[in-house]
C-alpha positions in Angstrom: 0.0 0.0 0.0 1.3 3.5 -0.8 1.6 5.4 2.4 0.0 8.9 2.4 2.2 11.4 0.6 4.3 8.7 -1.2 4.2 8.7 -5.0 3.8 5.6 -7.1 7.3 6.4 -8.4 8.7 6.2 -4.9 6.8 3.0 -4.2 8.2 1.4 -7.4 11.8 2.4 -6.5 11.4 1.1 -3.0 10.1 -2.3 -4.4 13.2 -2.4 -6.8 15.5 -1.5 -3.9 13.9 -4.3 -1.7 14.3 -6.8 -4.6 18.0 -6.1 -4.9 18.6 -6.1 -1.2 17.1 -9.6 -1.0 19.4 -10.8 -3.8 22.4 -9.2 -2.2 21.5 -10.9 1.1 21.0 -14.2 -0.7 17.3 -14.2 0.2 16.2 -15.4 -3.2 12.6 -16.4 -2.3 12.1 -13.0 -0.8 13.4 -11.4 -4.0 10.9 -13.6 -6.0 8.1 -12.4 -3.7 8.5 -8.9 -5.2 7.8 -10.3 -8.7 5.0 -11.7 -10.8 5.4 -15.4 -10.6 7.1 -16.7 -13.7 7.9 -13.2 -15.0 11.3 -12.0 -16.3 12.5 -10.7 -13.0 11.2 -13.7 -11.1 13.4 -15.9 -13.3 16.3 -13.5 -13.2 16.6 -14.3 -9.4 17.8 -17.8 -10.4 20.3 -16.2 -12.8 21.7 -13.9 -10.1 21.8 -16.8 -7.6 24.0 -18.8 -10.1 26.1 -15.7 -10.9 26.7 -15.1 -7.2 27.5 -18.7 -6.5 30.0 -19.0 -9.4 31.8 -15.8 -8.5 31.9 -16.6 -4.8 33.5 -20.0 -5.2 36.8 -20.9 -3.7 38.9 -18.1 -2.3 37.0 -15.1 -3.8 34.9 -12.4 -2.3 32.0 -10.8 -4.1 30.3 -7.6 -3.2 27.2 -6.2 -4.9 26.6 -2.4 -4.9 23.3 -0.9 -5.6 20.8 -0.4 -6.8 21.1 3.1 -7.9 18.7 4.9 -10.1 20.2 6.7 -13.1 17.1 8.1 -14.8 13.7 9.4 -13.6 11.1 6.6 -13.0 8.4 6.6 -15.6 4.7 5.9 -15.0 2.2 5.2 -17.8 -1.1 4.0 -16.4 -0.4 0.9 -14.3 3.0 0.3 -15.8 6.1 1.7 -14.2 9.7 1.7 -15.5 12.6 2.1 -13.1 16.1 2.6 -14.5 18.6 1.0 -12.1 22.3 0.2 -12.0 24.0 -2.6 -10.1 27.8 -3.0 -9.8 29.6 -6.1 -8.7 33.2 -6.3 -7.3 35.0 -9.6 -7.2 38.3 -10.0 -5.4 40.4 -13.1 -5.1 42.0 -13.5 -1.7 44.2 -13.9 0.4 47.0 -11.6 -0.9 45.9 -11.8 -4.5 45.9 -8.7 -6.8 43.1 -10.3 -8.9 40.2 -7.9 -9.1 37.2 -7.9 -11.5 34.0 -6.0 -11.6 30.8 -6.0 -13.6 28.4 -3.2 -14.3 24.7 -3.8 -15.0 22.0 -1.3 -16.1 18.4 -2.4 -16.2 15.1 -1.0 -17.3 12.9 -2.7 -14.8 9.3 -2.9 -15.6 6.7 -3.1 -12.8 3.0 -3.2 -12.7 0.8 -1.6 -10.1 -1.3 -4.1 -8.2 -4.9 -3.5 -7.3 -4.7 -5.6 -4.1 -3.4 -4.3 -1.8 -3.8 -0.9 -3.5 -0.6 0.8 -4.5 1.7 -2.2 -4.3 4.0 -2.9 -7.3 5.4 -6.1 -8.6 8.3 -6.6 -11.0 7.2 -8.0 -14.3 
C-alpha cells in the first residue's frame, strides 16, 4: 500500500530496492516475492543466484553495490519503469591482486497491483 504522501514512483523504486537487497543478502525467495510469478525478474533471481555462487566459489569475495537509479522513473497507467544500475566487485584472496567488476544497467518494468492498492510487482 502506498503510504500517504508517497508517490507511485517512490513506491516502485522502493520495491526495486527491496528486490536487490534480497538478492544481495541471498534471500532469493524474498526477491521472488516482489515479482510476478514466472515473470522476467522472477526468473532473473535464479540467474543472479547462479552468478553469485559461481563468482563466490573458492577463495574469492564478491560484493554487490546498488541499486542506484540513473534516470527518472516513468509511470504510464499501471506500468512503471525504473532505471537501475548494479555493480559487482569480485576480489580473489588472500593476498591476491586479482580484481574484477561488472556493471549492469536495467530498465525494470513493474505493474501496479490492485490488491493491496498501490503495491508494485516486478514483471
